[in-house]
C-alpha positions as CSV (number, residue, x, y, z in Angstrom):
1,M,-17.8,6.4,13.5
2,V,-15.8,3.2,13.0
3,A,-17.2,0.1,14.7
4,K,-14.7,-1.7,16.9
5,V,-14.2,-5.3,16.0
6,Q,-14.2,-7.6,19.0
7,Q,-10.9,-9.1,19.9
8,L,-11.1,-12.8,20.8
9,T,-9.0,-14.4,23.6
10,L,-7.6,-17.8,23.1
11,E,-10.2,-19.2,25.5
12,E,-13.0,-17.6,23.5
13,Y,-11.6,-18.9,20.3
14,L,-11.4,-22.4,21.6
15,T,-15.1,-22.4,22.6
16,L,-16.2,-21.4,19.0
17,E,-18.2,-24.1,17.1
18,N,-16.2,-25.7,14.4
19,N,-17.7,-24.9,11.0
20,A,-16.3,-27.6,8.7
21,D,-16.9,-25.4,5.6
22,I,-14.8,-22.5,6.7
23,R,-11.3,-22.6,8.1
24,Y,-10.0,-19.8,10.3
25,E,-6.7,-18.8,11.9
26,L,-6.7,-16.5,14.9
27,V,-4.4,-13.6,14.4
28,D,-4.0,-11.0,17.1
29,G,-7.5,-11.6,18.4
30,Q,-9.1,-11.6,14.9
31,L,-10.6,-14.5,13.0
32,I,-9.0,-14.6,9.6
33,E,-10.8,-16.8,7.1
34,M,-8.4,-19.1,5.2
35,P,-9.5,-19.5,1.6
36,P,-9.5,-23.0,0.0
37,E,-6.0,-24.2,-1.1
38,T,-5.2,-24.5,-4.8
39,D,-5.4,-28.0,-6.1
40,R,-1.6,-28.0,-6.7
41,N,-1.0,-27.1,-3.1
42,N,-3.3,-29.9,-1.9
43,L,-1.5,-32.4,-4.1
44,I,1.9,-31.3,-2.8
45,A,0.8,-31.7,0.8
46,L,-0.7,-35.1,0.0
47,Y,2.4,-36.2,-1.8
48,L,4.5,-35.3,1.2
49,L,2.1,-37.0,3.6
50,S,2.4,-40.2,1.5
51,A,6.2,-39.9,1.5
52,F,6.4,-39.2,5.3
53,L,4.3,-42.3,6.0
54,K,7.3,-44.4,4.9
55,F,9.2,-43.1,7.9
56,V,6.7,-41.9,10.4
57,S,3.7,-43.7,12.0
58,L,0.3,-42.5,10.8
59,H,-0.7,-41.4,14.3
60,L,2.1,-38.8,14.3
61,I,1.1,-37.1,11.1
62,R,-1.4,-34.3,10.8
63,H,-2.7,-32.8,7.5
64,K,-4.6,-29.5,7.6
65,D,-6.6,-30.6,10.6
66,T,-4.6,-29.6,13.7
67,E,-4.2,-26.1,15.0
68,I,-1.1,-24.8,16.8
69,V,-1.1,-21.9,19.2
70,V,1.9,-19.5,18.6
71,T,2.7,-16.1,19.8
72,G,2.9,-12.9,17.9
73,S,2.0,-9.4,19.2
74,R,-0.9,-11.4,20.6
75,I,-1.9,-15.0,20.6
76,R,-2.2,-16.6,17.1
77,V,-3.6,-19.9,16.1
78,R,-2.2,-21.4,12.8
79,L,-3.4,-24.3,10.6
80,P,-0.3,-25.8,9.0
81,D,-0.6,-27.8,5.9
82,L,1.3,-30.8,7.4
83,M,2.9,-31.6,10.7
84,V,4.9,-34.4,12.3
85,L,4.2,-34.8,16.0
86,T,6.4,-36.2,18.7
87,E,5.1,-39.1,20.8
88,E,4.9,-36.7,23.7
89,L,2.7,-34.3,21.8
90,F,0.5,-37.1,20.6
91,T,0.0,-38.1,24.2
92,A,-0.6,-34.5,25.3
93,I,-3.4,-34.1,22.7
94,G,-4.9,-37.3,24.0
95,G,-7.9,-37.5,21.7
96,K,-9.1,-34.1,22.6
97,R,-9.7,-31.1,20.3
98,A,-6.8,-31.1,17.7
99,T,-5.3,-27.9,19.0
100,I,-1.7,-27.8,20.2
101,T,-1.8,-25.3,23.1
102,P,1.2,-23.5,24.7
103,D,1.4,-26.0,27.5
104,M,2.0,-28.9,25.1
105,P,5.3,-30.0,23.5
106,S,6.0,-28.6,20.0
107,P,5.7,-30.7,16.8
108,A,8.9,-32.0,15.4
109,L,8.2,-30.7,11.9
110,V,5.8,-28.3,10.2
111,V,5.3,-27.9,6.5
112,E,3.6,-24.9,4.8
113,V,2.9,-24.9,1.1
114,V,2.9,-21.3,-0.1
115,S,-0.3,-20.1,-1.8
116,P,-0.2,-17.4,-4.5
117,G,-0.1,-13.7,-3.4
118,K,2.1,-11.4,-1.3
119,V,-0.1,-11.8,1.8
120,N,0.3,-15.6,1.7
121,E,4.1,-15.3,1.0
122,D,4.6,-12.9,3.8
123,R,2.7,-15.1,6.2
124,D,4.7,-18.2,5.4
125,Y,8.1,-16.7,4.9
126,R,8.1,-14.0,7.6
127,Y,5.4,-14.3,10.3
128,K,5.2,-18.1,10.6
129,R,9.0,-18.3,10.5
130,S,9.4,-16.2,13.6
131,E,6.3,-17.8,15.3
132,Y,7.4,-21.3,14.7
133,A,10.9,-20.6,15.9
134,A,9.5,-19.0,19.1
135,R,7.3,-22.1,19.5
136,G,10.4,-24.3,19.4
137,I,9.5,-26.3,16.3
138,S,12.7,-28.1,15.3
139,E,12.2,-28.0,11.6
140,Y,10.0,-25.8,9.3
141,W,9.6,-26.4,5.6
142,I,8.4,-23.8,3.2
143,V,7.4,-25.4,0.0
144,D,7.0,-22.8,-2.7
145,P,5.6,-24.0,-6.0
146,I,5.7,-20.5,-7.5
147,K,9.4,-19.9,-6.8
148,A,10.1,-23.6,-7.4
149,K,12.0,-24.2,-4.2
150,V,11.9,-25.9,-0.9
151,T,13.3,-24.0,2.1
152,V,14.2,-26.1,5.1
153,L,14.6,-24.2,8.3
154,T,16.4,-26.0,11.2
155,L,16.2,-24.5,14.7
156,V,19.6,-23.8,16.2
157,D,19.9,-21.9,19.5
158,G,16.4,-20.4,19.1
159,L,16.8,-19.2,15.5
160,Y,16.3,-20.9,12.2
161,E,19.2,-21.8,9.9
162,E,18.1,-21.9,6.2
163,A,18.9,-24.3,3.5
164,I,17.3,-23.9,0.0
165,F,16.7,-26.8,-2.4
166,E,15.8,-26.5,-6.1
167,G,15.5,-28.8,-9.1
168,D,17.4,-32.1,-8.5
169,D,18.7,-31.1,-5.1
170,I,17.9,-33.8,-2.5
171,V,16.0,-32.1,0.3
172,Q,18.0,-32.7,3.6
173,S,16.0,-33.1,6.8
174,S,17.3,-33.7,10.3
175,I,13.8,-35.0,11.3
176,L,13.5,-37.4,8.3
177,P,17.1,-38.2,7.4
178,D,16.2,-41.2,5.3
179,L,13.8,-39.2,3.1
180,K,15.4,-39.0,-0.3
181,L,13.2,-36.6,-2.4
182,T,14.4,-33.9,-4.7
183,A,12.8,-30.4,-4.7
184,S,11.3,-31.2,-8.1
185,Q,9.7,-34.3,-6.8
186,I,8.2,-32.4,-3.9
187,L,7.0,-29.6,-6.1
188,G,5.1,-31.9,-8.3
189,A,7.1,-32.5,-11.5
190,D,6.1,-36.1,-11.4
191,Y,2.4,-35.9,-10.3
192,V,1.0,-32.5,-11.2
193,V,-0.2,-32.1,-14.8
């Protein structure tokens, strides 16, 4: 006999105690433990955070600490590597738990740094792509240090249009039009040893 695993609702998930040592995403009612990031992925996210601060106020940037509720076959809660909020979303969160619920506005920009492995690649390139589009997130960046490319997805009429940047290509963003970084700079050519 196979034991049935309890499916959590969003409301049940939101009442769970936060264990700072373990990060989870809620996927179709199941708690999925998120392993620690690679050091390189952390450096990439921090580098982007520092670059974004030149154009976006600190109170609108979130780094691995804010969840977003998206929909899949069931409710899912994701933990993006980096987000740029809108003023309306910042107001909606209002100092409460750092969870962007379905009744709140969407972030303007979400960045995911792809971790090694097919499961991680599928999550960032396939599942999150459709989830973030359905959530109405204007721009979604997939930063892939393994494939050495930055994919910028821009929401147009409910679907993402894709632009791929590699090497010395300057990454183009409609959310951060004054940001002038090459794919190589983002991927760590200058700061990762």
